[in-house]
C-alpha positions as CSV (number, residue, x, y, z in Angstrom):
1,X,13.4,14.6,5.6
2,X,10.6,13.5,8.0
3,X,12.6,11.1,10.4
4,X,11.1,12.0,13.9
5,X,14.0,10.1,15.7
6,X,17.1,11.4,17.3
7,X,19.3,10.0,14.6
8,X,22.7,9.5,16.2
9,X,21.5,8.0,19.3
10,X,18.7,5.5,17.7
11,X,20.9,4.5,15.0
12,X,23.7,3.3,17.4
13,X,20.9,1.4,19.1
14,X,19.9,-0.3,15.8
15,X,23.7,-1.2,14.9
16,X,23.7,-2.9,18.2
17,X,20.4,-4.7,18.2
18,X,20.2,-5.6,14.5
19,X,16.6,-5.3,15.0
20,X,14.0,-2.6,13.4
21,X,12.8,0.4,14.9
22,X,11.2,3.6,15.4
23,X,8.5,5.2,17.4
24,X,5.3,3.2,18.0
25,X,1.8,3.9,18.7
26,X,1.0,4.1,22.4
27,X,-2.2,2.9,24.3
28,X,-4.0,4.9,26.8
29,X,-6.4,2.0,27.7
30,X,-6.6,1.4,31.3
31,X,-6.7,-2.2,33.2
32,X,-7.5,-3.2,36.7
33,X,-4.4,-4.1,38.8
34,X,-3.8,-6.2,41.8
35,X,-2.2,-3.8,44.2
36,X,-0.6,-5.3,47.2
37,X,-2.4,-4.2,50.2
38,X,0.2,-3.7,52.4
39,X,1.9,-0.7,50.0
40,X,1.4,2.7,51.2
41,X,3.8,4.8,49.2
42,X,3.5,5.8,45.6
43,X,5.4,4.1,42.7
44,X,7.0,7.6,42.4
45,X,7.7,8.0,46.0
46,X,9.2,4.3,46.0
47,X,11.6,5.0,43.1
48,X,12.9,8.3,44.3
49,X,13.8,6.4,47.8
50,X,15.9,3.9,45.7
51,X,19.3,5.8,45.2
52,X,20.2,3.0,42.6
53,X,17.2,4.4,40.3
54,X,18.5,8.1,40.4
55,X,19.1,8.4,36.6
56,X,16.0,6.7,35.9
57,X,14.2,9.2,38.1
58,X,15.6,11.9,36.3
59,X,14.9,10.9,33.0
60,X,11.1,10.2,34.2
61,X,10.7,13.7,35.7
62,X,11.8,15.4,32.7
63,X,9.9,13.7,30.0
64,X,6.2,15.0,29.7
65,X,3.2,12.7,28.9
66,X,1.9,13.1,25.5
67,X,-1.2,11.1,24.3
68,X,0.3,11.5,20.7
69,X,3.1,12.3,18.5
70,X,1.9,15.7,17.8
71,X,0.0,16.4,21.4
72,X,0.2,20.0,22.0
73,X,-1.3,20.3,25.4
74,X,1.1,17.9,27.5
75,X,1.2,19.2,30.7
76,X,2.5,16.7,33.4
77,X,5.8,14.5,33.5
78,X,6.1,10.8,34.6
79,X,6.8,11.7,38.0
80,X,3.5,13.2,38.3
81,X,1.4,10.3,36.4
82,X,3.1,7.5,38.9
83,X,2.1,9.6,41.7
84,X,-1.1,9.5,40.7
85,X,-4.2,6.6,41.5
86,X,-3.8,5.3,38.2
87,X,-2.0,1.7,38.4
88,X,1.0,0.4,36.6
89,X,3.7,-2.1,36.6
90,X,7.2,-0.6,36.0
91,X,10.5,-2.3,35.3
92,X,13.5,0.4,36.0
93,X,17.1,0.0,35.0
94,X,19.6,0.5,37.8
95,X,22.4,3.4,37.6
96,X,25.4,2.1,35.5
97,X,23.4,-0.7,33.7
98,X,22.8,1.7,30.8
99,X,23.6,4.9,29.3
100,X,21.3,7.3,30.9
101,X,23.2,10.3,29.3
102,X,22.0,9.7,25.9
103,X,18.4,10.1,27.3
104,X,19.4,13.2,29.4
105,X,21.1,14.8,26.6
106,X,17.9,14.5,24.5
107,X,15.5,15.6,26.8
108,X,18.2,18.6,28.0
109,X,18.0,19.4,23.8
110,X,14.1,19.4,24.0
111,X,14.0,21.6,27.0
112,X,16.4,24.4,25.2
113,X,14.1,24.2,22.3
114,X,10.4,24.3,23.9
115,X,9.7,28.0,23.4
116,X,11.4,28.1,19.9
117,X,10.7,25.2,18.0
118,X,7.8,23.4,19.9
119,X,7.8,20.8,17.2
120,X,11.3,19.7,17.6
121,X,10.5,19.7,21.2
122,X,7.6,17.3,21.0
123,X,9.6,15.2,18.5
124,X,12.7,14.7,21.1
125,X,10.5,14.2,24.1
126,X,8.4,12.0,22.4
127,X,11.6,9.4,21.2
128,X,12.3,9.2,24.8
129,X,9.1,8.7,25.7
130,X,8.0,5.8,23.6
131,X,11.3,4.2,23.0
132,X,12.8,4.5,26.6
133,X,10.2,5.4,29.2
134,X,7.1,3.6,27.9
135,X,9.0,0.8,27.0
136,X,9.4,0.2,31.2
137,X,6.2,0.3,32.0
138,X,2.8,-1.4,31.6
139,X,-0.7,-0.3,32.8
140,X,-1.5,-4.1,33.9
141,X,-0.1,-6.3,36.8
142,X,1.5,-9.4,35.8
143,X,2.5,-10.6,39.3
144,X,-0.2,-13.6,40.0
145,X,0.9,-15.9,37.4
146,X,4.7,-17.5,37.9
147,X,4.9,-18.9,34.0
148,X,6.2,-16.8,31.5
149,X,3.7,-14.4,30.0
150,X,3.5,-11.8,27.3
151,X,3.3,-8.3,28.5
152,X,2.1,-5.3,26.6
153,X,3.8,-2.1,27.7
154,X,2.5,1.4,27.3
155,X,3.9,2.1,23.8
156,X,1.9,-1.0,22.9
157,X,5.1,-3.2,22.4
158,X,5.0,-6.7,23.6
159,X,7.7,-8.8,25.6
160,X,8.3,-11.7,27.4
161,X,8.3,-11.5,31.4
162,X,8.9,-14.1,33.9
163,X,8.3,-13.1,37.3
164,X,11.2,-12.9,39.8
165,X,13.9,-14.0,36.7
166,X,13.6,-11.6,33.7
167,X,11.9,-8.6,32.0
168,X,12.3,-8.6,27.9
169,X,15.5,-10.8,28.4
170,X,17.0,-8.6,31.1
171,X,17.6,-10.2,34.5
172,X,15.9,-9.1,37.5
173,X,17.6,-7.3,40.1
174,X,16.4,-7.5,43.9
175,X,13.0,-7.9,45.0
176,X,9.7,-6.7,43.9
177,X,8.5,-3.3,45.8
178,X,5.0,-3.1,46.2
179,X,3.1,0.5,45.7
180,X,0.0,2.1,46.4
181,X,-0.7,2.4,42.7
182,X,1.3,-0.6,41.2
183,X,4.7,-2.7,41.5
184,X,8.3,-1.6,40.9
185,X,10.8,-3.6,39.9
186,X,14.5,-3.3,39.4
187,X,16.3,-3.9,35.9
188,X,20.0,-5.2,35.8
189,X,19.9,-3.4,32.3
190,X,18.1,-1.6,29.7
191,X,14.7,-3.3,28.2
192,X,15.4,-3.5,24.5
193,X,13.4,-1.7,22.2
194,X,11.6,-4.0,19.7
195,X,11.5,-2.1,16.6
196,X,8.8,-2.7,14.0
197,X,8.7,-2.3,10.1
198,X,7.3,1.0,9.8
199,X,9.5,2.5,12.7
200,X,12.7,1.0,11.1
201,X,11.8,2.4,8.1
202,X,12.4,5.7,9.7
203,X,15.8,4.6,11.6
204,X,17.8,2.8,8.8
205,X,19.8,5.4,6.4
206,X,19.7,2.8,3.7
207,X,16.1,2.9,3.5
208,X,15.7,7.0,4.0
209,X,14.8,7.5,-0.1
210,X,11.5,5.4,0.7
211,X,10.9,7.0,4.1
212,X,11.4,10.6,2.6
213,X,8.8,9.8,0.1
214,X,6.1,8.1,2.3
215,X,6.1,11.1,4.5
216,X,6.2,13.7,1.6
217,X,2.6,14.2,2.2
218,X,2.1,14.0,5.8
219,X,-0.1,16.8,7.3
220,X,-1.0,17.6,10.7
221,X,-5.1,17.8,11.3
222,X,-7.2,18.7,14.3
223,X,-9.4,16.1,15.8
224,X,-12.4,18.1,17.0
225,X,-14.1,15.1,18.2
226,X,-11.3,14.0,20.8
227,X,-10.7,17.6,21.8
228,X,-12.1,19.4,24.9
229,X,-14.1,22.6,24.2
230,X,-13.8,25.5,26.2
231,X,-15.8,28.7,25.7
232,X,-16.8,30.9,22.8
233,X,-14.9,33.8,22.1
234,X,-15.8,36.3,19.3
235,X,-17.8,33.7,17.8
236,X,-14.9,31.2,17.6
237,X,-14.6,28.1,19.7
238,X,-11.5,27.9,22.1
239,X,-10.4,24.5,22.9
240,X,-9.3,23.7,26.4
241,X,-7.6,20.7,25.1
242,X,-6.8,20.5,21.6
243,X,-5.8,17.2,19.8
244,X,-4.0,17.0,16.7
245,X,-2.9,13.9,14.7
246,X,-0.6,13.4,11.9
247,X,-2.3,12.1,8.5
248,X,0.0,10.2,6.6
249,X,-1.7,9.2,3.1
250,X,1.1,7.3,1.7
251,X,1.9,4.9,4.6
252,X,-1.4,3.4,3.5
253,X,0.3,1.7,0.5
254,X,2.4,-0.1,2.9
255,X,-0.4,-2.0,4.8
256,X,-0.6,-1.9,8.5
257,X,3.4,-2.2,9.0
258,X,3.1,0.0,11.8
259,X,0.9,-2.4,13.8
260,X,2.0,-4.6,16.1
261,X,-0.6,-6.7,15.6
262,X,0.1,-7.3,11.9
263,X,2.8,-10.0,10.3
264,X,4.3,-8.8,7.1
265,X,7.3,-10.0,4.8
266,X,8.7,-7.3,2.6
267,X,11.3,-5.8,0.7
268,X,13.2,-2.7,1.1
269,X,15.2,-0.9,-1.4
270,X,18.3,0.6,-0.8
271,X,18.5,4.1,-1.9
272,X,20.5,3.6,-5.0
273,X,18.1,0.7,-5.9
274,X,15.2,3.0,-5.1
275,X,16.3,5.6,-7.4
276,X,17.4,3.3,-10.2
277,X,13.9,1.7,-10.3
278,X,12.3,5.1,-10.4
279,X,14.1,6.0,-13.5
280,X,13.2,2.4,-15.0
281,X,9.8,2.6,-13.9
282,X,8.6,6.2,-15.0
283,X,8.3,5.4,-18.3
284,X,5.1,3.3,-17.5
285,X,3.6,7.0,-16.4
286,X,4.6,9.7,-19.3
287,X,1.9,11.8,-19.3
288,X,1.0,14.5,-22.0
289,X,0.2,18.1,-21.5
290,X,-3.4,17.9,-22.0
291,X,-6.3,15.5,-22.0
292,X,-9.6,15.8,-24.0
293,X,-12.3,14.3,-21.5
294,X,-16.1,13.2,-20.7
295,X,-16.9,11.6,-24.1
296,X,-20.5,12.1,-25.4
297,X,-21.7,8.7,-26.8
298,X,-24.2,10.9,-29.2
299,X,-21.7,12.5,-31.2
300,X,-18.7,10.0,-30.6
301,X,-16.5,12.9,-29.6
302,X,-15.1,14.0,-26.4
303,X,-16.9,17.4,-25.0
304,X,-13.9,19.1,-23.2
305,X,-11.4,19.8,-26.0
306,X,-8.9,22.8,-26.8
307,X,-8.6,25.4,-24.3
308,X,-11.4,23.1,-22.0
309,X,-9.0,20.3,-21.9
310,X,-7.9,18.9,-18.6
311,X,-4.5,20.4,-18.3
312,X,-2.0,18.2,-16.4
313,X,1.9,18.9,-14.4
314,X,3.3,15.8,-16.4
315,X,6.5,15.7,-14.3
316,X,4.8,16.0,-11.0
317,X,1.8,13.3,-11.9
318,X,4.8,11.2,-13.3
319,X,6.5,10.8,-10.0
320,X,3.5,10.6,-7.8
321,X,2.3,7.6,-9.9
322,X,5.4,6.0,-10.3
323,X,6.4,6.0,-6.8
324,X,2.9,4.9,-5.6
325,X,3.3,2.2,-7.9
326,X,6.4,1.1,-6.4
327,X,5.5,1.6,-2.6
328,X,2.5,-0.7,-3.7
329,X,4.8,-3.8,-4.1
330,X,7.0,-3.7,-1.0
331,X,5.2,-5.5,1.8
332,X,3.0,-9.0,1.7
333,X,0.9,-9.9,4.6
334,X,1.4,-13.4,6.0
335,X,-2.4,-13.9,6.5
336,X,-2.9,-14.2,2.5
337,X,-1.6,-18.0,3.3
338,X,-4.2,-19.6,5.7
339,X,-1.8,-22.6,6.2
340,X,1.1,-20.5,8.0
341,X,1.6,-20.8,11.8
342,X,2.0,-16.9,12.6
343,X,4.3,-18.0,15.6
344,X,6.8,-19.9,13.3
345,X,9.1,-17.7,11.7
346,X,10.9,-20.2,9.5
347,X,7.5,-21.2,8.4
348,X,6.4,-17.7,7.5
349,X,9.9,-16.6,5.6
350,X,10.0,-19.8,3.6
351,X,6.2,-19.9,2.5
352,X,6.8,-16.3,1.5
353,X,10.0,-17.0,-0.7
354,X,8.6,-19.9,-2.4
355,X,5.0,-18.8,-3.3
356,X,4.4,-18.9,-6.8
357,X,2.8,-15.7,-6.8
358,X,1.9,-13.1,-3.9
359,X,-0.6,-10.3,-3.7
360,X,0.9,-7.0,-2.1
361,X,0.0,-4.5,0.1
362,X,-1.1,-2.5,-2.9
363,X,-3.1,-5.5,-4.5
364,X,-0.7,-6.1,-7.3
365,X,0.7,-9.4,-7.7
366,X,4.1,-10.2,-7.3
367,X,5.1,-13.8,-9.6
368,X,8.0,-16.3,-8.8
369,X,9.5,-17.4,-11.9
370,X,11.6,-20.0,-9.8
371,X,8.7,-21.5,-7.8
372,X,8.6,-23.6,-5.9
373,X,12.3,-22.5,-5.5
374,X,13.4,-19.1,-4.2
375,X,11.7,-15.8,-5.5
376,X,14.5,-13.5,-6.8
377,X,12.5,-10.4,-5.9
378,X,13.5,-10.9,-2.2
379,X,17.4,-10.8,-3.4
380,X,19.7,-13.6,-4.2
381,X,20.3,-16.7,-2.4
382,X,22.0,-15.9,1.2
383,X,20.3,-12.4,1.5
384,X,18.9,-12.6,4.7
385,X,15.8,-10.7,6.3
386,X,15.6,-8.6,9.3
387,X,13.6,-9.3,12.1
388,X,11.2,-7.1,13.4
389,X,8.6,-6.9,15.7
390,X,5.8,-7.5,13.4
391,X,7.6,-9.2,10.3
392,X,10.7,-9.7,8.1
393,X,12.3,-7.2,5.7
394,X,14.9,-8.2,2.9
395,X,17.3,-5.3,2.0
396,X,17.6,-5.5,-2.0
397,X,20.0,-3.7,-4.1
398,X,17.3,-4.2,-7.0
399,X,13.8,-3.3,-7.1
400,X,12.8,-6.0,-9.6
401,X,9.3,-5.5,-10.3
402,X,7.8,-7.1,-13.5
403,X,5.4,-4.3,-14.1
404,X,3.8,-5.7,-16.8
405,X,2.2,-8.1,-14.1
406,X,1.7,-5.8,-11.4
407,X,0.8,-2.5,-12.7
408,X,-0.6,-3.1,-16.6
409,X,-4.1,-4.0,-16.6
410,X,-5.3,-7.2,-18.5
411,X,-8.0,-5.4,-20.0
412,X,-11.2,-7.4,-21.1
413,X,-14.2,-6.4,-22.5
414,X,-17.0,-8.7,-22.9
415,X,-19.1,-8.7,-26.3
416,X,-22.4,-9.4,-24.6
417,X,-22.1,-6.3,-22.5
418,X,-22.4,-4.0,-25.0
419,X,-19.7,-1.9,-23.7
420,X,-19.1,0.3,-27.1
421,X,-19.1,3.8,-26.6
422,X,-20.0,4.5,-30.1
423,X,-21.7,2.7,-33.1
424,X,-21.8,4.3,-36.7
425,X,-24.1,3.0,-39.6
426,X,-25.5,-0.2,-37.3
427,X,-26.7,-1.6,-34.2
428,X,-25.6,-3.8,-31.2
429,X,-27.5,-6.9,-30.0
430,X,-26.7,-8.6,-27.2
431,X,-27.1,-12.6,-27.6
432,X,-26.8,-15.8,-25.9
433,X,-26.1,-19.2,-27.2
434,X,-28.3,-22.7,-26.2
435,X,-28.4,-26.1,-27.1
436,X,-31.0,-25.4,-29.4
437,X,-29.2,-22.4,-31.0
438,X,-25.6,-23.4,-30.7
439,X,-24.2,-24.5,-34.1
440,X,-21.3,-27.4,-33.2
441,X,-20.2,-27.5,-36.6
442,X,-18.2,-23.9,-35.6
443,X,-15.2,-25.0,-33.7
444,X,-14.1,-22.9,-30.6
445,X,-15.2,-21.7,-27.2
446,X,-17.2,-18.8,-26.8
447,X,-16.7,-17.5,-23.0
448,X,-20.2,-17.8,-21.1
449,X,-21.9,-18.8,-24.6
450,X,-22.9,-15.1,-25.0
451,X,-21.7,-12.6,-27.5
452,X,-21.9,-9.0,-28.7
453,X,-23.6,-9.0,-32.6
454,X,-23.0,-5.4,-34.1
455,X,-25.2,-5.4,-37.3
456,X,-24.8,-2.9,-40.3
457,X,-28.1,-1.0,-40.7
458,X,-27.4,-0.2,-44.6
459,X,-24.9,-1.0,-47.1
460,X,-22.2,1.2,-46.3
461,X,-19.5,1.3,-43.8
462,X,-20.2,0.3,-40.2
463,X,-17.9,1.1,-37.3
464,X,-18.0,0.3,-33.6
465,X,-15.7,1.9,-31.1
466,X,-14.4,0.9,-27.5
467,X,-12.6,2.7,-24.7
468,X,-9.4,1.4,-23.8
469,X,-9.4,2.8,-20.1
470,X,-6.4,3.3,-17.6
471,X,-3.6,2.2,-20.2
472,X,-0.2,3.3,-19.2
473,X,2.4,4.6,-21.4
474,X,3.4,0.8,-22.4
475,X,3.3,-2.0,-24.6
476,X,0.0,-3.9,-25.0
477,X,-0.8,-6.9,-27.9
478,X,-4.4,-5.8,-28.8
479,X,-7.0,-9.0,-29.4
480,X,-10.7,-9.0,-30.9
481,X,-12.4,-12.5,-30.6
482,X,-14.5,-13.0,-33.3
483,X,-17.2,-15.3,-34.2
484,X,-18.9,-16.5,-37.6
485,X,-22.6,-15.2,-37.8
486,X,-23.3,-18.8,-38.6
487,X,-22.2,-20.1,-35.1
488,X,-26.0,-19.2,-34.1
489,X,-28.4,-21.5,-35.9
490,X,-30.8,-18.4,-36.1
491,X,-28.2,-16.7,-38.6
492,X,-27.2,-19.7,-40.8
493,X,-28.5,-18.8,-44.5
494,X,-29.0,-14.8,-43.4
495,X,-26.5,-13.6,-46.4
496,X,-28.4,-15.8,-48.8
497,X,-28.5,-19.7,-50.3
498,X,-24.9,-20.7,-51.1
499,X,-23.1,-17.4,-49.8
500,X,-20.2,-17.9,-47.8
501,X,-19.4,-15.3,-45.1
502,X,-16.1,-13.6,-45.7
503,X,-15.1,-11.3,-42.5
504,X,-12.9,-8.6,-43.3
505,X,-12.3,-5.7,-40.8
506,X,-10.1,-2.7,-40.5
507,X,-8.6,-1.4,-37.2
508,X,-7.7,1.6,-35.8
509,X,-6.7,3.5,-32.5
510,X,-7.8,6.8,-31.6
511,X,-6.1,9.1,-28.8
512,X,-8.0,11.4,-26.6
513,X,-7.4,14.0,-29.1
514,X,-8.5,12.0,-32.1
515,X,-5.0,11.7,-33.3
516,X,-3.2,8.4,-34.6
517,X,0.4,9.3,-33.6
518,X,1.6,5.8,-33.7
519,X,2.5,4.7,-37.3
520,X,0.7,1.3,-36.4
521,X,-2.6,2.9,-35.2
522,X,-4.2,1.6,-38.4
523,X,-4.8,-1.5,-40.1
524,X,-6.7,-3.0,-43.1
525,X,-8.0,-6.0,-44.5
526,X,-7.9,-8.3,-41.1
527,X,-9.1,-11.7,-42.1
528,X,-11.4,-13.7,-39.6
529,X,-12.4,-17.2,-39.9
530,X,-15.7,-18.1,-41.0
531,X,-15.4,-21.7,-39.9
532,X,-14.5,-21.3,-36.2
533,X,-13.7,-18.7,-33.3
534,X,-10.8,-16.5,-34.3
535,X,-8.4,-14.9,-31.7
536,X,-7.6,-12.1,-34.0
537,X,-4.3,-9.9,-33.4
538,X,-5.2,-6.3,-34.2
539,X,-1.8,-4.6,-32.8
540,X,1.0,-6.4,-31.8
541,X,3.5,-4.5,-29.1
542,X,1.4,-1.3,-30.0
543,X,2.9,1.5,-27.8
544,X,0.8,4.1,-26.0
545,X,2.8,7.5,-26.1
546,X,1.0,8.7,-23.1
547,X,-0.9,7.2,-20.0
548,X,-4.2,7.8,-19.0
549,X,-4.3,6.4,-15.5
550,X,-4.5,8.5,-12.6
551,X,-6.2,11.1,-14.3
552,X,-8.9,13.3,-12.5
553,X,-11.2,13.1,-15.4
554,X,-12.7,10.5,-17.8
555,X,-10.3,10.4,-21.0
556,X,-9.0,7.4,-22.8
557,X,-8.0,6.1,-26.4
558,X,-10.6,4.1,-28.2
559,X,-10.3,1.1,-30.5
560,X,-12.4,1.3,-33.8
561,X,-13.4,-1.8,-35.3
562,X,-14.7,-1.3,-39.3
563,X,-16.5,-3.2,-41.7
564,X,-15.5,-1.2,-44.9
565,X,-17.9,-0.4,-47.7
566,X,-18.2,-3.0,-50.4
567,X,-18.3,-5.9,-48.0
568,X,-22.1,-5.8,-47.3
569,X,-22.8,-8.8,-49.3
570,X,-20.5,-11.4,-47.6
571,X,-20.3,-9.7,-44.4
572,X,-23.4,-7.7,-42.4
573,X,-22.0,-7.9,-39.0
574,X,-19.3,-8.2,-36.5
575,X,-20.0,-11.0,-33.7
576,X,-17.5,-10.2,-30.7
577,X,-17.0,-12.5,-28.0
578,X,-14.6,-10.2,-26.2
579,X,-11.5,-7.8,-26.9
580,X,-9.1,-8.0,-24.4
581,X,-5.1,-6.5,-24.3
582,X,-2.2,-8.4,-23.2
583,X,0.5,-6.3,-21.1
584,X,4.3,-6.5,-22.8
585,X,6.0,-3.8,-20.6
586,X,8.6,-1.2,-22.1
587,X,11.7,-3.4,-22.2
């Protein structure tokens, strides 16, 4: 499992602090520093001279400076960095005000595996560097302002500092010590590390199932543009300084919850809740072994069939699609509400809890059945959030996603777009209604006053097919909105004087392999009104037995609408306003 943490040590810190945490991104930005003119010794020399900072000194001289989590070329320690000409502000906790042995033990372990397990070495060193060392150092001087101010630390965290009084809630001890490359302060205790949401995900054992999946596709990549070229040996460039970074594609489903400049509210299922949710929701992503694909609109058939069909690892794809969908619905950015004061934590939580709908970082919607009351998605009343440096997280025992509203698409095909994929025995026309052509004796609403007219080319059967893309293995109600021909004045009397239109049609659903495996995949004798717009239910609770979302090829079921043979005298065309599906879930 990808943790990148010294779990025993940081877990104890978490329990005590009740705030979220983990490894934060660092910044190598440089800032101008006001240096006291009388200072002559460096920060490091001044720290070494202070006997009550000996533990802090020992930690810093054994911690290497890493630019990234995977810096494989780190060579200098913080002792060397703080002896350089670069400028810093340092707040150093005095001996016996914190458990220095914890950090020294981690560094000791790191040193013991440096040659045999360099990855583990970097993880351990980075933990101490980010959560302790960089949590006490800034690249900016803050001594010119007496009023409370926000400090940006080297680990990109923010904290409050009042000159001569306190730093990050910890009282100062003694006087400020000027140095040639900055200022040194003493603290009466450890500066608490402010965990953000993404950090805490890696630390909280209740969330380890989610964390493990988030990092399951992490890969280490070489950053050529940031690396320093050396010489070419045997035709290959040898880099003096090679920079690597971790690509974590699944973390994108969570938004920017690792950013200190963001503000999120989210839910995090316990391990048991995550596993139960997967078993429940995987039914929406049941895949077949193969899929015919690449439809030929001239023949009305898929091109790649049989041995050329697209083969699927059904179980693997089911797991990926289900868990990615679950990840997509865990977090919500507070900035989607323009009225929220991001500095008012009570307002943020209250607004998120009571909103009638929320858009998640995965662009799904979570609806509140109790609006304007508390949304049960965040747990029962009394379930309080954990505060992070960049938001709030509610731990829940039940991940209650309404998949029919979040994941199932509201398919809608406008008839006038002529979005059919195949037509047999007829032709399609795109028509618009105007004041001159709209027959007001026909009641009902025509969407955007436009529709598609599919006319027979002879007296035989006509059918037109539409694709139903990206459907899940779930239930849908499938409708067609049909118009009488005479809704358009141009077609009044088209059947002959005194002949009344009688709209009767059949409907069929074909899977990609042309099968109609469901007993409800065919209906006959459907009747639409000749006097009004008809929302005709073709199939109720139709269950697609396999999922078509997430495929790497174009494959889909097809809806076929049929004007049967023998009805030519009373029905010459299908006038379609639109086709739509209503998601019904799997319950």
